[in-house]
C-alpha positions in Angstrom: 69.8 13.8 33.0 69.6 10.6 31.0 68.3 10.2 27.5 65.2 8.6 28.9 64.5 11.3 31.3 65.1 13.9 28.7 62.6 12.3 26.3 60.1 12.0 29.1 60.4 15.6 30.0 60.0 16.6 26.3 56.9 14.4 26.0 55.4 16.1 29.1 56.0 19.5 27.5 54.4 18.4 24.2 51.4 16.9 26.0 50.9 20.2 28.1 51.1 22.3 24.9 48.7 20.2 23.0 46.3 20.1 25.9 46.3 23.8 26.2 46.5 24.9 22.4 45.1 21.8 20.7 46.5 18.6 19.0 49.4 19.5 16.8 50.4 22.8 18.5 53.8 21.1 19.3 55.1 18.0 17.6 58.4 16.4 17.2 59.9 17.0 13.8 59.5 13.2 12.7 55.7 13.7 13.4 55.3 16.8 11.5 55.3 15.2 8.0 51.4 15.3 7.9 51.1 18.9 8.6 49.8 20.8 5.6 50.8 24.4 5.3 49.0 26.3 2.5 51.4 28.8 0.9 50.7 32.2 -0.6 52.9 33.5 -3.5 55.1 36.3 -2.5 55.4 37.9 -5.9 59.0 36.9 -6.0 59.9 33.6 -7.6 63.2 33.4 -5.8 61.6 33.8 -2.4 58.8 31.4 -3.3 61.4 28.8 -4.2 63.4 29.5 -0.9 60.3 29.2 1.3 58.8 26.1 -0.3 56.1 27.9 -2.2 55.6 31.2 -0.6 54.5 32.7 2.8 52.9 30.3 5.2 49.2 31.1 5.4 47.9 31.4 9.0 51.4 31.7 10.4 53.5 34.6 11.5 55.9 35.6 8.7 58.5 38.2 9.5 60.5 40.3 7.2 63.7 41.4 8.8 66.7 43.3 7.5 68.7 46.4 7.3 67.4 49.9 6.6 66.6 50.3 2.8 67.1 46.5 2.3 63.9 46.0 0.4 61.5 44.9 3.3 58.8 47.4 2.3 59.0 46.5 -1.4 58.7 42.9 -0.6 55.5 43.1 1.4 54.1 45.5 -1.3 54.7 43.1 -4.2 53.4 40.3 -1.9 50.1 42.3 -1.4 49.9 43.0 -5.2 50.2 39.2 -5.8 47.6 38.3 -3.2 45.2 40.8 -4.8 46.0 39.3 -8.1 45.4 35.8 -7.0 42.4 36.6 -4.7 40.5 39.4 -6.5 37.7 39.7 -4.0 40.0 39.8 -1.0 40.2 42.8 1.1 43.6 43.1 2.7 44.7 45.0 5.8 48.0 46.7 6.5 49.3 47.9 9.9 51.7 50.6 9.0 53.9 51.2 12.0 56.3 53.5 10.3 53.6 55.6 8.6 55.4 55.1 5.3 52.7 53.9 3.0 52.8 55.7 -0.4 49.5 55.2 -2.2 51.0 56.4 -5.6 53.9 53.9 -5.4 51.5 51.1 -4.3 49.2 51.7 -7.2 52.3 51.8 -9.6 53.3 48.3 -8.5 49.8 46.9 -8.8 48.1 47.3 -5.4 44.5 48.0 -5.6 44.2 50.6 -2.8 40.3 50.4 -3.0 40.6 46.9 -1.5 43.0 47.9 1.2 42.4 48.7 4.8 45.2 50.8 6.5 45.9 51.5 10.3 48.8 53.8 11.2 49.0 53.5 15.0 51.1 56.0 16.9 52.4 53.2 19.1 53.5 49.7 18.3 51.4 48.4 21.4 48.2 49.9 19.7 48.9 48.2 16.4 49.5 44.8 18.1 46.3 45.1 20.1 
């Protein structure tokens, strides 16, 4: 495949994605400079610096790591920070591991009165 054919194929994929999902759903990196992504503070200055200002709002943000690596703590401090920055917000948590500890959550600053929690038995139920 020549360079021209490759670029034409990529352009067709971009056009199809933008037709199906809306303008800007798929762009070349050089064209992405105008995209504005609102960031939400994570509660961790180091993570906010690494991510360019915090979690990307309206995007999928995944926390991945080894057992006991701090993943739960990270989302909990993020939740506390969101409640601090947006006092009227009601947050929702899908707790797939049924590991939510309300005493610990309140200790690190989570307002559990403004928190909705679902603990589905199966991952498929939670994703639905």
